[in-house]
py3Dmol code that shows the C-alpha trace and the ligand (Angstrom):
import py3Dmol

protein = """\
ATOM      1  CA  UNK A   1    -119.156-138.609-155.363  1.00  0.00           C
ATOM      2  CA  UNK A   2    -119.895-139.488-151.729  1.00  0.00           C
ATOM      3  CA  UNK A   3    -117.979-138.065-148.729  1.00  0.00           C
ATOM      4  CA  UNK A   4    -119.242-140.874-146.495  1.00  0.00           C
ATOM      5  CA  UNK A   5    -116.987-143.445-144.877  1.00  0.00           C
ATOM      6  CA  UNK A   6    -117.966-147.021-145.039  1.00  0.00           C
ATOM      7  CA  UNK A   7    -116.813-150.320-143.721  1.00  0.00           C
ATOM      8  CA  UNK A   8    -117.918-153.466-145.447  1.00  0.00           C
ATOM      9  CA  UNK A   9    -118.097-156.644-143.388  1.00  0.00           C
ATOM     10  CA  UNK A  10    -118.854-160.154-144.398  1.00  0.00           C
ATOM     11  CA  UNK A  11    -117.813-163.709-143.884  1.00  0.00           C
ATOM     12  CA  UNK A  12    -115.106-165.193-146.104  1.00  0.00           C
ATOM     13  CA  UNK A  13    -116.833-166.130-149.345  1.00  0.00           C
ATOM     14  CA  UNK A  14    -119.553-163.466-149.177  1.00  0.00           C
ATOM     15  CA  UNK A  15    -117.951-161.661-152.073  1.00  0.00           C
ATOM     16  CA  UNK A  16    -117.016-158.732-149.935  1.00  0.00           C
ATOM     17  CA  UNK A  17    -114.032-157.644-152.173  1.00  0.00           C
ATOM     18  CA  UNK A  18    -116.013-157.695-155.339  1.00  0.00           C
ATOM     19  CA  UNK A  19    -118.960-155.896-153.665  1.00  0.00           C
ATOM     20  CA  UNK A  20    -116.622-153.300-152.213  1.00  0.00           C
ATOM     21  CA  UNK A  21    -115.236-152.581-155.668  1.00  0.00           C
ATOM     22  CA  UNK A  22    -118.657-152.324-157.227  1.00  0.00           C
ATOM     23  CA  UNK A  23    -119.892-149.921-154.472  1.00  0.00           C
ATOM     24  CA  UNK A  24    -116.798-147.709-154.860  1.00  0.00           C
ATOM     25  CA  UNK A  25    -117.375-147.629-158.676  1.00  0.00           C
ATOM     26  CA  UNK A  26    -120.971-146.467-158.057  1.00  0.00           C
ATOM     27  CA  UNK A  27    -120.056-143.843-155.367  1.00  0.00           C
ATOM     28  CA  UNK A  28    -116.757-142.844-157.089  1.00  0.00           C
ATOM     29  CA  UNK A  29    -114.727-143.185-153.849  1.00  0.00           C
ATOM     30  CA  UNK A  30    -111.621-145.242-153.264  1.00  0.00           C
ATOM     31  CA  UNK A  31    -111.766-148.802-152.292  1.00  0.00           C
ATOM     32  CA  UNK A  32    -109.253-149.232-149.373  1.00  0.00           C
ATOM     33  CA  UNK A  33    -108.689-152.981-149.320  1.00  0.00           C
ATOM     34  CA  UNK A  34    -106.132-153.620-146.602  1.00  0.00           C
ATOM     35  CA  UNK A  35    -104.626-156.708-148.361  1.00  0.00           C
ATOM     36  CA  UNK A  36    -104.106-154.729-151.596  1.00  0.00           C
ATOM     37  CA  UNK A  37    -102.736-151.726-149.802  1.00  0.00           C
ATOM     38  CA  UNK A  38    -100.140-153.858-147.960  1.00  0.00           C
ATOM     39  CA  UNK A  39     -99.111-155.574-151.095  1.00  0.00           C
ATOM     40  CA  UNK A  40     -98.717-152.301-152.883  1.00  0.00           C
ATOM     41  CA  UNK A  41     -96.639-150.759-149.972  1.00  0.00           C
ATOM     42  CA  UNK A  42     -94.334-153.723-150.277  1.00  0.00           C
ATOM     43  CA  UNK A  43     -94.074-153.521-154.030  1.00  0.00           C
ATOM     44  CA  UNK A  44     -93.416-149.793-153.908  1.00  0.00           C
ATOM     45  CA  UNK A  45     -90.944-150.234-151.036  1.00  0.00           C
ATOM     46  CA  UNK A  46     -92.401-147.372-149.073  1.00  0.00           C
ATOM     47  CA  UNK A  47     -91.086-147.032-145.474  1.00  0.00           C
ATOM     48  CA  UNK A  48     -94.151-148.815-144.079  1.00  0.00           C
ATOM     49  CA  UNK A  49     -93.888-151.427-146.919  1.00  0.00           C
ATOM     50  CA  UNK A  50     -90.325-152.328-145.787  1.00  0.00           C
ATOM     51  CA  UNK A  51     -91.730-152.793-142.266  1.00  0.00           C
ATOM     52  CA  UNK A  52     -94.495-155.042-143.616  1.00  0.00           C
ATOM     53  CA  UNK A  53     -92.440-157.194-145.998  1.00  0.00           C
ATOM     54  CA  UNK A  54     -91.037-159.761-143.525  1.00  0.00           C
ATOM     55  CA  UNK A  55     -94.576-160.340-142.195  1.00  0.00           C
ATOM     56  CA  UNK A  56     -96.108-160.804-145.596  1.00  0.00           C
ATOM     57  CA  UNK A  57     -93.353-163.029-146.887  1.00  0.00           C
ATOM     58  CA  UNK A  58     -93.618-165.418-143.943  1.00  0.00           C
ATOM     59  CA  UNK A  59     -97.358-165.340-143.952  1.00  0.00           C
ATOM     60  CA  UNK A  60     -97.525-163.910-140.352  1.00  0.00           C
ATOM     61  CA  UNK A  61    -100.163-161.444-139.302  1.00  0.00           C
ATOM     62  CA  UNK A  62     -99.169-157.831-139.768  1.00  0.00           C
ATOM     63  CA  UNK A  63     -99.564-155.893-136.486  1.00  0.00           C
ATOM     64  CA  UNK A  64    -102.698-153.712-136.217  1.00  0.00           C
ATOM     65  CA  UNK A  65    -100.696-150.486-135.728  1.00  0.00           C
ATOM     66  CA  UNK A  66     -98.839-151.072-138.938  1.00  0.00           C
ATOM     67  CA  UNK A  67    -102.059-151.852-140.930  1.00  0.00           C
ATOM     68  CA  UNK A  68    -103.554-148.631-139.527  1.00  0.00           C
ATOM     69  CA  UNK A  69    -100.552-146.673-140.657  1.00  0.00           C
ATOM     70  CA  UNK A  70    -100.924-148.076-144.184  1.00  0.00           C
ATOM     71  CA  UNK A  71    -104.629-147.156-144.155  1.00  0.00           C
ATOM     72  CA  UNK A  72    -103.965-143.596-142.966  1.00  0.00           C
ATOM     73  CA  UNK A  73    -101.431-143.238-145.716  1.00  0.00           C
ATOM     74  CA  UNK A  74    -103.990-144.213-148.215  1.00  0.00           C
ATOM     75  CA  UNK A  75    -106.603-141.910-146.753  1.00  0.00           C
ATOM     76  CA  UNK A  76    -104.210-139.036-146.938  1.00  0.00           C
ATOM     77  CA  UNK A  77    -103.328-139.887-150.542  1.00  0.00           C
ATOM     78  CA  UNK A  78    -107.066-139.877-151.388  1.00  0.00           C
ATOM     79  CA  UNK A  79    -107.599-136.493-149.539  1.00  0.00           C
ATOM     80  CA  UNK A  80    -104.944-134.953-151.794  1.00  0.00           C
ATOM     81  CA  UNK A  81    -107.265-135.800-154.743  1.00  0.00           C
ATOM     82  CA  UNK A  82    -110.186-134.222-152.851  1.00  0.00           C
ATOM     83  CA  UNK A  83    -111.660-137.593-152.027  1.00  0.00           C
ATOM     84  CA  UNK A  84    -112.829-137.731-148.421  1.00  0.00           C
ATOM     85  CA  UNK A  85    -115.085-140.687-148.626  1.00  0.00           C
ATOM     86  CA  UNK A  86    -113.948-144.382-148.855  1.00  0.00           C
ATOM     87  CA  UNK A  87    -114.856-148.003-148.332  1.00  0.00           C
ATOM     88  CA  UNK A  88    -112.769-149.955-145.995  1.00  0.00           C
ATOM     89  CA  UNK A  89    -112.442-153.694-146.829  1.00  0.00           C
ATOM     90  CA  UNK A  90    -110.476-156.182-144.735  1.00  0.00           C
ATOM     91  CA  UNK A  91    -110.088-153.875-141.661  1.00  0.00           C
ATOM     92  CA  UNK A  92    -111.374-153.796-138.936  1.00  0.00           C
ATOM     93  CA  UNK A  93    -111.861-157.530-138.469  1.00  0.00           C
ATOM     94  CA  UNK A  94    -111.888-157.649-134.685  1.00  0.00           C
ATOM     95  CA  UNK A  95    -113.301-155.538-131.827  1.00  0.00           C
ATOM     96  CA  UNK A  96    -109.759-154.397-130.816  1.00  0.00           C
ATOM     97  CA  UNK A  97    -109.115-153.205-134.430  1.00  0.00           C
ATOM     98  CA  UNK A  98    -112.399-151.296-134.531  1.00  0.00           C
ATOM     99  CA  UNK A  99    -111.483-149.561-131.326  1.00  0.00           C
ATOM    100  CA  UNK A 100    -108.038-148.660-132.535  1.00  0.00           C
ATOM    101  CA  UNK A 101    -109.461-147.439-135.754  1.00  0.00           C
ATOM    102  CA  UNK A 102    -112.033-145.228-134.028  1.00  0.00           C
ATOM    103  CA  UNK A 103    -109.328-143.668-131.845  1.00  0.00           C
ATOM    104  CA  UNK A 104    -107.168-142.762-134.817  1.00  0.00           C
ATOM    105  CA  UNK A 105    -110.129-141.333-136.757  1.00  0.00           C
ATOM    106  CA  UNK A 106    -111.240-139.342-133.737  1.00  0.00           C
ATOM    107  CA  UNK A 107    -108.012-137.534-133.628  1.00  0.00           C
ATOM    108  CA  UNK A 108    -108.631-136.461-137.206  1.00  0.00           C
ATOM    109  CA  UNK A 109    -112.225-135.449-136.249  1.00  0.00           C
ATOM    110  CA  UNK A 110    -113.525-138.188-138.556  1.00  0.00           C
ATOM    111  CA  UNK A 111    -115.618-141.250-138.026  1.00  0.00           C
ATOM    112  CA  UNK A 112    -117.115-144.260-139.903  1.00  0.00           C
ATOM    113  CA  UNK A 113    -120.527-143.315-141.202  1.00  0.00           C
ATOM    114  CA  UNK A 114    -121.900-146.615-141.985  1.00  0.00           C
ATOM    115  CA  UNK A 115    -120.956-150.277-141.561  1.00  0.00           C
ATOM    116  CA  UNK A 116    -122.626-152.624-143.985  1.00  0.00           C
ATOM    117  CA  UNK A 117    -122.582-156.282-142.970  1.00  0.00           C
ATOM    118  CA  UNK A 118    -123.246-158.778-145.710  1.00  0.00           C
ATOM    119  CA  UNK A 119    -125.265-161.529-144.028  1.00  0.00           C
ATOM    120  CA  UNK A 120    -124.738-164.704-146.032  1.00  0.00           C
ATOM    121  CA  UNK A 121    -125.936-168.092-144.782  1.00  0.00           C
ATOM    122  CA  UNK A 122    -123.112-170.606-144.012  1.00  0.00           C
ATOM    123  CA  UNK A 123    -124.465-173.050-146.629  1.00  0.00           C
ATOM    124  CA  UNK A 124    -124.267-170.577-149.439  1.00  0.00           C
ATOM    125  CA  UNK A 125    -120.692-169.787-148.515  1.00  0.00           C
ATOM    126  CA  UNK A 126    -119.722-173.431-148.275  1.00  0.00           C
ATOM    127  CA  UNK A 127    -120.977-173.814-151.856  1.00  0.00           C
ATOM    128  CA  UNK A 128    -119.249-170.650-153.147  1.00  0.00           C
ATOM    129  CA  UNK A 129    -115.918-171.381-151.495  1.00  0.00           C
ATOM    130  CA  UNK A 130    -115.701-174.864-152.915  1.00  0.00           C
ATOM    131  CA  UNK A 131    -115.320-173.269-156.443  1.00  0.00           C
ATOM    132  CA  UNK A 132    -112.723-170.744-155.381  1.00  0.00           C
ATOM    133  CA  UNK A 133    -109.165-170.916-156.776  1.00  0.00           C
ATOM    134  CA  UNK A 134    -106.220-168.764-155.571  1.00  0.00           C
ATOM    135  CA  UNK A 135    -102.879-167.641-156.716  1.00  0.00           C
ATOM    136  CA  UNK A 136    -100.356-169.354-154.494  1.00  0.00           C
ATOM    137  CA  UNK A 137     -97.997-166.253-154.550  1.00  0.00           C
ATOM    138  CA  UNK A 138     -98.690-164.256-151.348  1.00  0.00           C
ATOM    139  CA  UNK A 139     -97.473-161.029-153.033  1.00  0.00           C
ATOM    140  CA  UNK A 140     -99.911-161.541-155.858  1.00  0.00           C
ATOM    141  CA  UNK A 141    -102.940-162.662-153.999  1.00  0.00           C
ATOM    142  CA  UNK A 142    -105.362-162.912-156.965  1.00  0.00           C
ATOM    143  CA  UNK A 143    -108.509-164.926-156.216  1.00  0.00           C
ATOM    144  CA  UNK A 144    -110.760-166.495-158.824  1.00  0.00           C
ATOM    145  CA  UNK A 145    -113.969-168.492-158.889  1.00  0.00           C
ATOM    146  CA  UNK A 146    -114.342-171.200-161.575  1.00  0.00           C
ATOM    147  CA  UNK A 147    -118.069-170.470-161.664  1.00  0.00           C
ATOM    148  CA  UNK A 148    -118.417-166.734-161.244  1.00  0.00           C
ATOM    149  CA  UNK A 149    -114.982-165.324-161.966  1.00  0.00           C
ATOM    150  CA  UNK A 150    -112.811-167.737-163.978  1.00  0.00           C
ATOM    151  CA  UNK A 151    -109.244-166.903-165.000  1.00  0.00           C
ATOM    152  CA  UNK A 152    -108.594-166.285-168.797  1.00  0.00           C
ATOM    153  CA  UNK A 153    -106.646-169.478-169.097  1.00  0.00           C
ATOM    154  CA  UNK A 154    -107.913-172.511-167.043  1.00  0.00           C
ATOM    155  CA  UNK A 155    -106.167-172.707-163.728  1.00  0.00           C
ATOM    156  CA  UNK A 156    -103.494-170.044-164.486  1.00  0.00           C
ATOM    157  CA  UNK A 157    -103.321-166.719-162.621  1.00  0.00           C
ATOM    158  CA  UNK A 158    -104.065-163.822-165.071  1.00  0.00           C
ATOM    159  CA  UNK A 159    -101.756-161.531-163.243  1.00  0.00           C
ATOM    160  CA  UNK A 160     -98.568-163.535-162.675  1.00  0.00           C
ATOM    161  CA  UNK A 161     -98.978-166.803-164.605  1.00  0.00           C
ATOM    162  CA  UNK A 162     -98.746-169.145-161.659  1.00  0.00           C
ATOM    163  CA  UNK A 163    -100.793-172.319-161.330  1.00  0.00           C
ATOM    164  CA  UNK A 164    -103.864-171.719-159.250  1.00  0.00           C
ATOM    165  CA  UNK A 165    -104.513-173.789-156.212  1.00  0.00           C
ATOM    166  CA  UNK A 166    -107.381-174.549-153.779  1.00  0.00           C
ATOM    167  CA  UNK A 167    -106.065-172.940-150.626  1.00  0.00           C
ATOM    168  CA  UNK A 168    -106.129-175.056-147.616  1.00  0.00           C
ATOM    169  CA  UNK A 169    -108.540-172.464-146.234  1.00  0.00           C
ATOM    170  CA  UNK A 170    -111.039-173.330-148.938  1.00  0.00           C
ATOM    171  CA  UNK A 171    -111.047-177.118-148.283  1.00  0.00           C
ATOM    172  CA  UNK A 172    -114.571-178.129-146.998  1.00  0.00           C
ATOM    173  CA  UNK A 173    -113.190-179.263-143.632  1.00  0.00           C
ATOM    174  CA  UNK A 174    -111.408-175.989-142.949  1.00  0.00           C
ATOM    175  CA  UNK A 175    -114.324-173.827-144.185  1.00  0.00           C
ATOM    176  CA  UNK A 176    -116.377-174.860-141.149  1.00  0.00           C
ATOM    177  CA  UNK A 177    -113.485-173.907-138.784  1.00  0.00           C
ATOM    178  CA  UNK A 178    -113.081-170.539-140.543  1.00  0.00           C
ATOM    179  CA  UNK A 179    -116.738-169.782-140.280  1.00  0.00           C
ATOM    180  CA  UNK A 180    -116.704-170.551-136.541  1.00  0.00           C
ATOM    181  CA  UNK A 181    -113.585-168.337-136.316  1.00  0.00           C
ATOM    182  CA  UNK A 182    -115.289-165.525-138.317  1.00  0.00           C
ATOM    183  CA  UNK A 183    -118.367-165.451-136.032  1.00  0.00           C
ATOM    184  CA  UNK A 184    -116.126-165.557-133.002  1.00  0.00           C
ATOM    185  CA  UNK A 185    -114.145-162.538-134.223  1.00  0.00           C
ATOM    186  CA  UNK A 186    -117.036-160.734-135.864  1.00  0.00           C
ATOM    187  CA  UNK A 187    -119.730-160.985-133.261  1.00  0.00           C
ATOM    188  CA  UNK A 188    -118.074-158.531-130.830  1.00  0.00           C
ATOM    189  CA  UNK A 189    -117.257-156.191-133.790  1.00  0.00           C
ATOM    190  CA  UNK A 190    -120.904-156.321-134.948  1.00  0.00           C
ATOM    191  CA  UNK A 191    -121.918-155.494-131.385  1.00  0.00           C
ATOM    192  CA  UNK A 192    -119.480-152.639-131.355  1.00  0.00           C
ATOM    193  CA  UNK A 193    -120.933-150.927-134.401  1.00  0.00           C
ATOM    194  CA  UNK A 194    -124.452-151.843-133.368  1.00  0.00           C
ATOM    195  CA  UNK A 195    -123.895-149.738-130.192  1.00  0.00           C
ATOM    196  CA  UNK A 196    -122.641-146.967-132.343  1.00  0.00           C
ATOM    197  CA  UNK A 197    -125.909-147.106-134.201  1.00  0.00           C
ATOM    198  CA  UNK A 198    -124.415-147.362-137.688  1.00  0.00           C
ATOM    199  CA  UNK A 199    -124.672-150.997-138.593  1.00  0.00           C
ATOM    200  CA  UNK A 200    -126.757-152.146-141.475  1.00  0.00           C
ATOM    201  CA  UNK A 201    -127.472-155.803-142.397  1.00  0.00           C
ATOM    202  CA  UNK A 202    -127.807-156.638-146.060  1.00  0.00           C
ATOM    203  CA  UNK A 203    -128.938-160.196-147.019  1.00  0.00           C
ATOM    204  CA  UNK A 204    -126.166-161.794-148.946  1.00  0.00           C
ATOM    205  CA  UNK A 205    -127.792-164.970-150.486  1.00  0.00           C
ATOM    206  CA  UNK A 206    -128.911-163.373-153.795  1.00  0.00           C
ATOM    207  CA  UNK A 207    -126.958-163.069-157.019  1.00  0.00           C
ATOM    208  CA  UNK A 208    -123.949-160.784-157.180  1.00  0.00           C
ATOM    209  CA  UNK A 209    -126.029-158.088-158.827  1.00  0.00           C
ATOM    210  CA  UNK A 210    -128.888-158.376-156.315  1.00  0.00           C
ATOM    211  CA  UNK A 211    -126.627-158.084-153.418  1.00  0.00           C
ATOM    212  CA  UNK A 212    -124.801-155.163-155.024  1.00  0.00           C
ATOM    213  CA  UNK A 213    -128.098-153.295-155.468  1.00  0.00           C
ATOM    214  CA  UNK A 214    -129.058-153.843-151.806  1.00  0.00           C
ATOM    215  CA  UNK A 215    -125.693-152.642-150.662  1.00  0.00           C
ATOM    216  CA  UNK A 216    -125.896-149.440-152.812  1.00  0.00           C
ATOM    217  CA  UNK A 217    -129.346-148.815-151.421  1.00  0.00           C
ATOM    218  CA  UNK A 218    -128.074-149.164-147.935  1.00  0.00           C
ATOM    219  CA  UNK A 219    -125.082-146.897-148.569  1.00  0.00           C
ATOM    220  CA  UNK A 220    -127.248-144.216-150.145  1.00  0.00           C
ATOM    221  CA  UNK A 221    -130.118-144.145-147.697  1.00  0.00           C
ATOM    222  CA  UNK A 222    -128.266-145.308-144.572  1.00  0.00           C
ATOM    223  CA  UNK A 223    -131.415-147.173-143.542  1.00  0.00           C
ATOM    224  CA  UNK A 224    -130.646-149.748-141.004  1.00  0.00           C
ATOM    225  CA  UNK A 225    -131.963-153.274-141.250  1.00  0.00           C
ATOM    226  CA  UNK A 226    -132.178-155.594-138.412  1.00  0.00           C
ATOM    227  CA  UNK A 227    -130.307-158.951-138.436  1.00  0.00           C
ATOM    228  CA  UNK A 228    -132.542-161.509-140.114  1.00  0.00           C
ATOM    229  CA  UNK A 229    -131.453-164.376-137.858  1.00  0.00           C
ATOM    230  CA  UNK A 230    -129.468-165.326-134.709  1.00  0.00           C
TER     231      UNK A 230
END
"""
ligand_1 = """\
1
ZN
Zn -100.865 -164.490 -159.358
"""
view = py3Dmol.view(width=600, height=400)
view.addModel(protein, "pdb")
view.setStyle({"model": 0}, {"cartoon": {"style": "trace"}})
view.addModel(ligand_1, "xyz")
view.setStyle({"model": 1}, {"stick": {}})
view.zoomTo()
view.show()
């Protein structure tokens, strides 16, 4: 069991969620995926869940402070189970969020130990996203891939039985726009952690297993790799 705190970063379509899950399985630490935590808070009608619900239902962005509260709740819950390490997935996404997170953690005398950036070429992502299918229910949020992670029954959500859709986000025209947006938001975030000296680049163009192995190595050794391009 690791007591290190990780952040996993990567462009949409880099398989970040799947990789975070695998890493947490290996290190036996909780996977704190913001999207899942928010949905769970709504489903369990916790105080913060009631606050989040109107945002989730209307598809609006949940304010940073609220997301941080949800995260801290999850960190506390893990702590009660004697788990001090974790992998953050989905937060922070912007420089502002990284700063806010650092501030909150500092008060707890904690910090992020390692930030792992999955570096996946834009072409690889375009190919992967074109085979992605999503559950249309925002409170379910399941995501499939007809090539690498198909649902049990073709085009039907395993979890809630709804017909899967190609999200407008995953249409080829919008993928390019999202990639641009991602680099726009992420570049300052990457700089932020680069300056903190705890950013590690992992090439993301291999198979799921290959990338998982590289991420695990990075997490265990903490060896920093330089960015391969840009
Ligand atoms: Zn569903």
